[in-house]
C-alpha positions as CSV (number, residue, x, y, z in Angstrom):
1,M,23.0,-11.6,15.8
2,Q,25.7,-9.5,14.1
3,A,24.2,-10.1,10.7
4,I,20.8,-9.1,11.9
5,L,22.2,-6.0,13.6
6,G,23.9,-5.2,10.3
7,V,20.4,-4.8,8.8
8,T,18.4,-3.4,11.7
9,F,20.9,-0.8,13.0
10,P,20.9,1.3,9.8
11,F,17.1,1.4,9.7
12,F,16.8,2.6,13.3
13,A,19.8,4.9,12.8
14,L,18.0,6.7,10.0
15,V,15.0,7.2,12.3
16,L,17.4,8.7,14.9
17,A,18.9,10.9,12.2
18,G,15.5,12.3,11.3
19,Y,14.7,13.0,14.9
20,L,18.0,14.8,15.5
21,A,17.7,16.8,12.3
22,A,14.3,18.1,13.4
23,R,15.4,18.7,17.0
24,R,18.5,20.7,15.8
25,H,16.3,22.6,13.3
26,V,18.5,21.4,10.4
27,L,15.1,20.2,9.1
28,P,12.5,23.0,9.6
29,E,9.3,21.8,11.2
30,S,7.4,23.3,8.2
31,A,9.2,20.8,5.9
32,I,8.0,17.7,7.8
33,P,4.5,17.6,6.2
34,G,6.1,17.9,2.8
35,L,8.4,14.9,3.5
36,N,5.4,12.9,4.9
37,A,3.4,13.8,1.7
38,F,6.3,12.7,-0.5
39,V,6.5,9.3,1.2
40,L,2.7,8.7,1.4
41,Y,1.7,9.9,-2.1
42,F,4.7,9.2,-4.2
43,A,7.5,7.0,-2.9
44,L,5.5,4.4,-0.9
45,P,2.8,3.9,-3.6
46,C,5.5,3.2,-6.2
47,M,7.2,0.7,-3.9
48,L,3.9,-1.0,-3.1
49,F,3.0,-1.0,-6.8
50,R,6.2,-2.9,-7.6
51,F,5.6,-5.3,-4.7
52,G,2.1,-6.0,-5.9
53,N,3.2,-6.2,-9.5
54,S,5.8,-8.9,-8.8
55,T,3.7,-11.0,-6.4
56,P,1.0,-13.5,-7.4
57,V,-2.4,-12.3,-6.5
58,L,-3.3,-15.3,-4.4
59,E,-0.2,-14.6,-2.2
60,L,-1.4,-11.0,-1.6
61,L,-4.9,-12.3,-0.5
62,N,-3.8,-15.1,1.7
63,P,-6.9,-16.0,3.8
64,G,-4.9,-17.5,6.6
65,A,-2.7,-14.4,7.1
66,F,-5.8,-12.2,6.8
67,A,-7.8,-14.2,9.4
68,V,-4.8,-14.4,11.9
69,W,-4.1,-10.7,11.6
70,L,-7.7,-9.6,11.9
71,V,-8.4,-11.7,15.0
72,A,-5.2,-10.5,16.7
73,A,-5.9,-6.9,15.9
74,L,-9.5,-7.1,17.3
75,L,-8.2,-8.8,20.4
76,I,-5.4,-6.2,20.9
77,V,-7.9,-3.3,20.4
78,F,-10.3,-4.8,23.0
79,V,-7.5,-5.5,25.5
80,A,-5.9,-2.0,25.1
81,V,-9.2,-0.2,25.4
82,A,-10.3,-2.2,28.5
83,F,-7.2,-1.7,30.6
84,S,-6.5,1.9,29.5
85,L,-9.8,3.4,30.6
86,N,-9.5,5.3,33.8
87,A,-10.2,8.8,35.2
88,R,-7.4,10.3,33.1
89,V,-7.8,8.2,29.9
90,R,-11.3,8.4,28.4
91,L,-12.7,6.3,25.5
92,K,-11.5,8.6,22.7
93,D,-7.9,8.5,24.1
94,A,-8.1,4.8,24.8
95,A,-9.3,4.1,21.2
96,F,-6.3,5.9,19.7
97,G,-4.0,4.1,22.2
98,A,-5.5,0.8,21.1
99,L,-4.8,1.8,17.5
100,V,-1.1,2.3,18.1
101,A,-1.1,-1.0,20.1
102,A,-2.4,-2.9,17.1
103,F,-1.1,-0.9,14.1
104,P,2.6,-1.5,13.4
105,N,4.7,0.8,11.3
106,T,4.5,-1.6,8.4
107,G,4.5,0.8,5.5
108,F,7.2,3.2,6.5
109,M,9.5,0.7,8.2
110,G,8.3,-2.9,8.1
111,L,8.2,-3.5,4.3
112,P,11.8,-2.5,3.6
113,L,13.2,-3.9,6.8
114,L,11.7,-7.4,6.5
115,A,12.4,-7.5,2.8
116,A,16.1,-6.7,3.7
117,L,16.1,-9.4,6.4
118,M,14.1,-12.2,4.7
119,G,13.9,-11.4,1.0
120,P,11.0,-10.5,-1.3
121,A,8.9,-13.4,-0.1
122,A,8.3,-11.5,3.1
123,T,6.3,-8.7,1.4
124,A,3.1,-10.6,0.6
125,P,2.0,-11.3,4.2
126,M,2.8,-7.7,5.2
127,V,0.7,-6.4,2.4
128,T,-2.2,-8.4,3.8
129,T,-1.6,-7.0,7.3
130,M,-1.6,-3.4,5.8
131,L,-5.0,-4.0,4.2
132,V,-6.5,-5.2,7.5
133,D,-5.0,-2.3,9.5
134,L,-6.0,0.4,7.0
135,F,-9.6,-0.8,6.5
136,V,-10.6,-2.5,9.7
137,T,-8.3,-1.7,12.6
138,S,-8.1,2.1,12.0
139,S,-11.7,2.4,11.0
140,L,-12.8,0.6,14.2
141,C,-10.7,2.7,16.5
142,I,-11.7,6.0,14.8
143,A,-15.3,5.0,15.0
144,L,-14.9,4.2,18.7
145,A,-13.1,7.6,19.3
146,E,-15.8,9.6,17.5
147,A,-18.6,7.6,19.0
148,A,-17.3,8.7,22.4
149,T,-18.1,12.3,21.6
150,A,-21.6,11.5,20.5
151,T,-24.6,12.3,22.8
152,T,-25.6,9.7,25.2
153,S,-29.1,8.9,23.9
154,A,-29.2,5.6,22.1
155,R,-30.5,7.1,18.9
156,D,-27.9,9.8,18.7
157,H,-25.1,7.5,19.9
158,G,-26.0,5.0,17.1
159,A,-26.1,7.8,14.5
160,G,-22.7,9.1,15.8
161,A,-21.1,5.7,15.6
162,R,-22.4,5.1,12.1
163,A,-21.2,8.6,11.0
164,A,-17.8,7.9,12.6
165,L,-17.4,4.5,10.9
166,S,-18.4,6.0,7.5
167,R,-15.9,8.8,7.9
168,A,-13.2,6.3,8.9
169,L,-13.9,4.1,5.9
170,R,-13.8,7.1,3.5
171,G,-10.4,8.0,5.0
172,A,-9.2,4.4,4.4
173,V,-10.5,4.5,0.8
174,S,-8.8,7.8,0.1
175,N,-5.4,6.4,1.3
176,P,-3.2,5.9,-1.8
177,L,-1.4,2.8,-0.4
178,P,-4.2,0.2,-0.9
179,W,-4.8,1.5,-4.4
180,A,-1.1,1.1,-5.3
181,I,-1.2,-2.5,-4.0
182,A,-4.4,-3.1,-6.0
183,L,-3.0,-1.6,-9.2
184,G,0.2,-3.7,-8.9
185,A,-1.8,-6.8,-8.2
186,L,-4.1,-6.1,-11.2
187,G,-1.0,-5.7,-13.4
188,S,0.4,-9.0,-12.1
189,A,-2.9,-10.8,-12.8
190,V,-3.0,-9.6,-16.5
191,G,0.7,-9.8,-17.1
192,F,1.4,-6.1,-17.3
193,K,4.9,-4.8,-16.6
194,L,6.2,-1.3,-16.7
195,T,8.9,-0.7,-19.2
196,G,11.0,2.2,-20.5
197,P,11.2,5.6,-18.9
198,L,8.0,5.1,-16.9
199,E,9.5,2.0,-15.2
200,V,12.6,4.1,-14.3
201,V,10.6,6.8,-12.8
202,V,8.6,4.4,-10.6
203,R,11.8,2.5,-9.6
204,L,13.5,5.8,-8.6
205,L,10.6,6.8,-6.5
206,A,10.3,3.4,-4.9
207,D,14.0,3.3,-4.1
208,A,13.6,6.7,-2.3
209,A,10.8,5.3,-0.1
210,T,13.0,3.5,2.5
211,P,15.5,6.2,3.5
212,V,13.0,9.1,3.3
213,A,10.3,7.2,5.2
214,L,12.7,6.2,8.0
215,F,14.0,9.8,8.2
216,T,10.5,11.1,8.2
217,I,9.5,8.8,11.1
218,G,12.1,10.4,13.3
219,A,11.1,13.9,12.2
220,V,7.4,13.1,12.9
221,L,8.2,11.8,16.3
222,Y,10.0,15.0,17.2
223,R,7.2,17.1,15.9
224,A,4.6,15.1,17.9
225,G,6.7,15.7,21.0
226,Q,6.8,19.4,20.4
227,H,3.0,19.6,20.2
228,V,2.5,17.8,23.5
229,H,0.6,19.8,26.1
230,G,0.9,18.7,29.7
231,R,2.5,15.6,31.2
232,T,1.4,12.0,30.8
233,A,1.9,9.5,33.6
234,P,4.2,6.6,32.6
235,A,1.4,4.2,33.7
236,D,-0.8,5.6,30.9
237,F,1.6,5.0,28.0
238,V,4.4,2.5,28.9
239,P,2.0,-0.5,29.2
240,V,0.5,0.2,25.8
241,A,4.0,0.2,24.2
242,L,4.7,-3.1,25.9
243,V,1.5,-4.5,24.6
244,K,2.6,-3.5,21.1
245,L,6.1,-5.0,21.3
246,F,5.4,-8.1,23.3
247,L,1.7,-9.1,23.6
248,H,0.9,-8.4,20.0
249,P,3.6,-10.5,18.4
250,L,3.0,-13.3,21.0
251,L,-0.7,-13.3,20.1
252,V,0.0,-13.3,16.4
253,F,2.5,-16.2,16.7
254,A,0.1,-18.3,18.8
255,L,-2.8,-17.7,16.4
256,A,-0.7,-18.3,13.3
257,T,0.8,-21.5,14.7
258,A,-2.7,-22.7,15.6
259,A,-4.1,-21.8,12.2
260,R,-1.3,-23.6,10.4
261,S,-1.8,-26.7,12.5
262,L,-5.5,-26.6,11.5
263,G,-4.6,-26.7,7.9
264,M,-4.8,-23.0,6.9
265,P,-2.5,-22.0,4.0
266,L,0.3,-20.6,6.1
267,S,4.0,-21.5,5.6
268,G,6.6,-21.4,8.3
269,L,8.1,-18.3,6.7
270,Q,4.7,-16.5,6.7
271,V,4.3,-17.3,10.4
272,V,7.7,-15.7,11.1
273,V,6.9,-12.7,8.9
274,L,3.5,-12.1,10.6
275,T,5.1,-12.3,14.0
276,L,7.9,-9.9,13.2
277,T,5.5,-7.5,11.6
278,A,3.5,-7.4,14.9
279,A,6.8,-6.8,16.7
280,L,7.4,-3.6,14.8
281,P,7.0,-0.3,16.7
282,S,3.7,1.6,16.4
283,A,2.8,3.5,13.3
284,S,4.2,7.0,13.6
285,N,1.5,8.7,11.6
286,V,-1.2,7.8,14.2
287,S,0.1,10.8,16.2
288,L,-1.0,13.1,13.3
289,L,-4.4,11.3,13.2
290,A,-4.9,11.7,17.0
291,E,-4.1,15.4,16.7
292,R,-6.6,15.8,13.9
293,F,-9.4,14.1,16.0
294,G,-8.6,16.0,19.2
295,A,-7.3,13.1,21.2
296,D,-4.5,13.3,23.8
297,N,-1.7,13.4,21.3
298,G,0.9,13.7,24.1
299,R,0.0,10.2,25.3
300,I,0.0,8.8,21.7
301,A,3.3,10.4,20.9
302,R,4.9,8.9,24.0
303,I,3.6,5.4,23.2
304,I,5.0,5.6,19.7
305,M,8.3,7.0,20.9
306,T,8.7,4.4,23.6
307,S,7.8,1.5,21.2
308,T,10.2,2.9,18.6
309,V,13.1,3.1,21.0
310,L,12.5,-0.3,22.6
311,A,11.9,-2.0,19.3
312,F,15.5,-1.7,18.3
313,V,16.3,-4.3,21.0
314,S,13.1,-6.3,21.1
315,F,12.7,-6.6,17.3
316,T,16.4,-7.5,16.7
317,T,16.3,-10.0,19.5
318,L,13.1,-11.7,18.2
319,A,14.6,-11.9,14.7
320,W,17.6,-13.6,16.2
321,V,15.4,-16.0,18.2
322,F,13.7,-17.0,15.0
323,G,17.1,-17.7,13.4
324,V,16.6,-15.1,10.6
325,Q,19.6,-15.2,8.2
326,P,19.8,-11.9,6.2
327,G,21.1,-12.1,2.7
């Protein structure tokens, strides 16, 4: 346990540092979008390019990992929407709640954390999960949220749902992270490796991804809390955070174990990586997405905050239960 804490504690401490820096106004709120843009458009793409470039293409496109993660994500979305709907939480808010229940913080936290815990072999299954979450999970939840605002006639409702799905897919395609993975994988397939000054630039940006991303998570969480209007009953956000931290990894573990027993190409290491990825806290940037689409950002921010605080204990404990040996 001490060895695992030696890895997880600094990661969550950097999140706390970002939160405190924003709360104490050492980091101005106006600087947070710039930090987020640096991570999303520069640092993380370089890190993902390097991961993709150093990993065989077939490992990045593991059909077993893809199927397990996709089925688990769809089930979690369905469950989260079904039990969230009530007089206070309508379909749009339930859809974004389902998104944070099924979408872990893989890019900003999971990739560097699990690579530090389990080595470079952990990155390939996580890349697969990111592709599912960016193209399928988020697109589905955004389509549900936007369809909720469409008119009630069948024709208009269908057109609204199609437009929402199209908009969500365009958003996924414009995200630089999948393209960074694809470029890295293409380079790996043709044997291309960066050299010279360009390799140094990409390496420096990639090395900056982990600390800046973790610091940014904390700052984004503080910003989301500042833009909350009104109170949210704990019954409307705590259960969703618990679904994220407990039901999601349990479901992924059960599906991955079953898939492996049926002969799908999943190793024991990949089963553990997929389960620990599901045990990560909710993706912090979903709060910005919810704000953009006019959902109840206060509820989403509280789900993300709760899952992030509790994940320090739950994630560390799960890694210990699996017998992870860092280094």
